[in-house]
C-alpha positions in Angstrom: 14.6 -57.7 -104.1 18.0 -58.4 -105.8 19.2 -62.2 -105.1 22.2 -63.8 -106.5 22.1 -67.6 -107.5 23.9 -68.4 -104.2 20.6 -67.5 -102.0 18.9 -71.0 -103.5 20.5 -72.7 -100.7 19.0 -70.9 -98.1 15.5 -72.0 -99.2 15.9 -75.6 -100.2 14.3 -77.1 -97.8 11.2 -75.7 -98.7 11.7 -74.8 -102.7 10.2 -77.8 -104.3 6.9 -76.3 -102.7 7.3 -73.9 -105.4 8.2 -75.9 -108.1 4.6 -77.5 -108.1 2.4 -74.7 -110.6 -0.7 -77.1 -111.6 -4.2 -75.4 -110.2 -5.9 -77.6 -108.1 -7.0 -77.1 -104.5 -5.8 -79.9 -101.9 -7.7 -83.0 -102.3 -10.7 -83.3 -99.3 -9.6 -86.5 -98.6 -6.4 -87.9 -97.3 -5.9 -91.7 -97.7 -4.1 -92.8 -94.9 -5.7 -93.3 -91.4 -5.5 -90.5 -88.7 -4.9 -93.1 -85.9 -6.2 -90.7 -83.3 -4.6 -87.4 -84.5 -6.4 -84.7 -83.1 -5.3 -80.7 -83.2 -5.3 -78.4 -86.4 -2.2 -77.9 -88.9 -2.1 -74.5 -90.9 -0.5 -75.1 -94.5 0.3 -73.5 -97.6 -1.8 -75.3 -100.5 -1.7 -74.3 -104.2 -4.9 -73.4 -105.1 -5.9 -71.9 -108.5 -2.3 -71.5 -109.1 -1.9 -69.3 -106.2 -0.6 -70.2 -102.8 -3.4 -69.8 -100.1 -3.4 -70.6 -96.0 -5.7 -73.5 -95.3 -6.7 -75.3 -92.4 -7.1 -78.9 -91.2 -8.8 -80.7 -88.4 -6.8 -84.0 -88.1 -9.6 -85.2 -85.7 -12.5 -84.9 -88.2 -10.3 -84.5 -91.6 -12.1 -81.4 -92.5 -10.3 -78.3 -94.2 -10.8 -74.7 -94.4 -9.4 -72.3 -97.3 -8.5 -69.4 -95.0 -7.2 -66.9 -97.7 -8.6 -65.7 -101.0 -6.8 -63.1 -102.3 -4.2 -62.3 -105.0 -0.8 -63.3 -104.3 1.3 -66.4 -103.2 0.8 -66.5 -99.1 3.4 -69.0 -97.1 5.0 -70.5 -94.0 1.6 -69.8 -91.9 2.2 -69.3 -88.0 -0.5 -69.4 -85.2 -0.8 -66.2 -83.7 -3.1 -65.5 -80.8 -6.6 -67.2 -80.4 -8.1 -65.0 -82.9 -5.8 -64.7 -85.9 -2.8 -66.1 -87.8 0.4 -64.8 -89.8 1.6 -65.8 -92.9 4.4 -63.8 -95.1 4.3 -63.3 -98.8 6.6 -63.9 -102.1 7.2 -60.2 -102.1 8.5 -60.3 -98.3 5.5 -58.5 -96.4 4.0 -60.1 -93.7 0.3 -60.3 -92.8 -2.3 -61.1 -89.8 -5.5 -62.9 -90.9 -8.3 -61.8 -88.0 -10.3 -65.1 -87.6 -13.0 -63.1 -86.3 -13.6 -60.9 -89.5 -11.1 -62.8 -92.3 -9.5 -59.5 -92.9 -5.7 -59.0 -93.6 -3.6 -57.0 -92.2 -0.2 -55.8 -92.5 2.7 -56.7 -90.2 5.3 -54.4 -88.9 5.5 -52.7 -92.6 8.3 -50.0 -91.6 10.2 -53.2 -91.4 10.0 -54.6 -94.6 11.5 -56.7 -96.1 10.6 -59.6 -93.7 9.5 -63.2 -93.9 9.6 -66.3 -91.5 7.0 -64.3 -89.0 6.4 -66.4 -85.7 4.8 -65.2 -82.6 5.8 -66.2 -79.4 4.1 -68.5 -76.8 5.1 -65.8 -74.0 4.5 -62.4 -74.2 2.8 -60.8 -77.6 6.4 -60.7 -79.6 7.5 -62.3 -83.0 10.7 -63.1 -84.4 11.6 -63.0 -88.1 14.2 -62.7 -90.7 14.6 -59.0 -92.2 16.7 -58.6 -95.4 18.8 -56.0 -96.1 17.8 -54.1 -99.2 21.3 -52.8 -99.8 23.5 -56.3 -99.4 23.0 -58.9 -101.3 22.0 -62.4 -99.4 21.6 -60.7 -96.0 19.3 -61.1 -93.6 19.4 -61.3 -89.5 16.6 -62.1 -87.2 14.7 -59.4 -85.6 12.3 -59.5 -82.3 9.3 -57.0 -82.6 6.4 -56.4 -79.8 3.8 -56.2 -82.1 1.2 -53.8 -79.9 4.1 -51.7 -78.8 7.5 -50.1 -80.3 9.8 -52.4 -79.4 11.7 -53.5 -82.2 15.3 -55.4 -81.4 18.1 -57.0 -83.8 18.9 -60.0 -82.0 21.7 -61.4 -84.3 24.5 -59.6 -86.3 25.9 -62.3 -88.7 26.8 -62.5 -92.4 25.1 -63.8 -94.6 21.4 -65.3 -93.8 19.5 -66.2 -90.5 16.2 -67.6 -90.7 13.9 -69.6 -89.8 13.6 -68.6 -86.1 11.6 -71.2 -83.5 10.6 -69.8 -80.4 11.1 -72.1 -77.4 8.2 -73.2 -75.1 8.8 -70.8 -72.8 9.7 -68.1 -75.0 13.1 -67.0 -73.8 15.1 -69.1 -76.4 15.1 -68.9 -80.3 16.7 -71.7 -82.8 17.4 -71.2 -86.1 19.5 -71.7 -89.5 21.9 -69.6 -90.4 24.9 -69.4 -93.0 26.7 -67.5 -95.4 27.3 -69.9 -98.4 26.9 -73.8 -100.1 28.0 -76.0 -97.3 27.9 -73.3 -94.1 24.0 -73.6 -93.0 23.9 -75.0 -89.4 21.1 -74.9 -86.3 22.0 -72.2 -83.7 20.1 -71.1 -80.8 20.2 -67.6 -79.1 18.6 -66.1 -75.8 15.7 -63.7 -77.1 17.4 -60.7 -76.2 20.1 -61.4 -78.5 22.8 -62.5 -75.8 24.1 -66.4 -75.5 24.0 -67.4 -79.2 25.3 -71.0 -79.4 26.0 -72.9 -82.2 24.4 -76.8 -82.6 25.9 -78.1 -85.5 28.8 -78.2 -87.1 29.5 -79.8 -90.4 29.4 -79.2 -94.5 26.0 -80.2 -95.3 22.8 -78.1 -94.4 20.3 -77.7 -91.6 17.0 -76.3 -91.9 13.6 -75.2 -90.0 13.8 -76.1 -86.5 11.0 -76.9 -84.3 11.1 -77.0 -80.4 9.0 -80.3 -79.0 6.9 -78.8 -76.5 8.8 -80.0 -74.0 12.0 -77.7 -74.7 14.6 -80.7 -75.1 14.8 -81.7 -78.5 14.5 -79.6 -82.1 13.2 -81.0 -85.1 14.8 -79.7 -88.4 15.3 -81.0 -92.5 19.3 -81.6 -93.2 20.9 -83.3 -96.3 23.5 -85.1 -94.2 22.3 -88.6 -95.8 22.7 -87.2 -99.2 18.9 -85.8 -99.4 16.8 -83.9 -97.3 15.4 -86.0 -94.3 13.7 -85.3 -90.5 15.9 -85.3 -88.2 16.1 -84.5 -84.4 18.6 -83.0 -82.0 19.4 -82.5 -78.4 18.5 -78.6 -77.6 22.3 -78.7 -76.1 23.5 -80.0 -79.3 23.3 -83.6 -78.4 22.5 -86.7 -80.8 21.7 -86.0 -83.8 19.4 -88.4 -85.4 17.7 -89.1 -88.5 14.1 -90.2 -88.4 12.7 -90.3 -92.3 14.4 -92.3 -94.6 12.8 -91.4 -98.3 13.8 -90.3 -101.5 13.3 -86.7 -102.2 12.5 -83.6 -100.0 11.4 -84.0 -96.3 11.4 -80.5 -94.6 9.9 -78.0 -92.1 8.8 -80.2 -89.5 6.4 -79.1 -86.7 5.8 -81.1 -83.6 2.0 -81.9 -82.3 1.0 -80.2 -79.1 1.5 -83.1 -76.8 5.2 -84.2 -78.5 3.9 -87.6 -79.5 3.9 -87.0 -83.4 6.2 -84.7 -86.1 4.1 -83.6 -89.2 6.4 -81.9 -92.2 6.2 -82.0 -96.3 7.3 -84.3 -98.3 7.4 -85.3 -102.2 7.9 -89.1 -101.6 4.7 -89.3 -103.4 5.3 -87.6 -106.1 3.8 -84.3 -105.0 4.5 -82.0 -101.9 2.1 -83.0 -99.7 1.6 -83.6 -95.8 2.6 -86.1 -93.7 2.4 -87.1 -90.0 4.8 -89.8 -88.0 5.2 -90.7 -84.7 8.2 -88.7 -82.7 10.5 -91.7 -83.2 9.8 -91.6 -86.9 8.0 -94.4 -87.1 4.3 -94.9 -88.6 4.6 -92.3 -91.1 1.5 -91.4 -92.6 0.0 -89.1 -95.3 -2.6 -86.3 -93.7 -3.3 -84.4 -97.1 -3.1 -85.3 -99.8 -2.3 -82.4 -103.1 -2.1 -83.2 -106.6 -0.3 -79.5 -107.0 1.1 -78.9 -103.2 0.9 -78.4 -99.8 3.3 -77.4 -97.4 4.8 -75.5 -94.3 2.8 -77.3 -91.7 2.1 -75.2 -88.3 0.2 -77.8 -85.5 -2.1 -76.6 -82.6 
């Protein structure tokens, strides 16, 4: 699909992940203590030159490769108890059954699309759908995977991306903009009403993630000079910077209990997975990779 150079900004929060092309699977051991972490992280790991989907069990420090087919796969998300979702570099999205290991296309009639995320309520997904007739234009849709409902919920110029469902399934946070210096955070009701802007500045905000209590959003922003992890109230109040490291910190995800935030960072050289306390303290690496690991999703 045609993209202009100006579209680079829409993916800056994850771009470094694509730059690492050394063909190594993630190393089997992280070099930092887990500190009582629990749950599982889905993530993208560069494996024999291809981005594949992996799962890391934090309590046991064990990981498993979930996809093996050709073609890069990014932005995994937890769907239901039996499957996960991911999108590919050709803007297609797929559902991977954890029962039989098969990859099945999702919503093929709505191609091209990416950033697919499953609602915690009601069997719906949200995603960014690109237009093929206009350069650098994407808006958010909500679809019922098991039924005919397909609804366009934003109608903005530029690129609306990185949807994130609120814990109650009633609202969707996202990043949107139409050129350099315009990418901000927004919230819209799941039916497309009540669009609200959370940030107003000349820096860039990407990849919002709701806290489990629905009161805060974690996100990546370059307000301090490079991309760091920030949090902001769901009403747009009290933006606070959590990380302060050289390089790129991106794609945050909260632990199910809200006590921690995982994110991707290249502070050690390669793009790897890190976890910190929800106040920004006690950052430690949980997945070490000489090639690249990113896009964490915690459950």
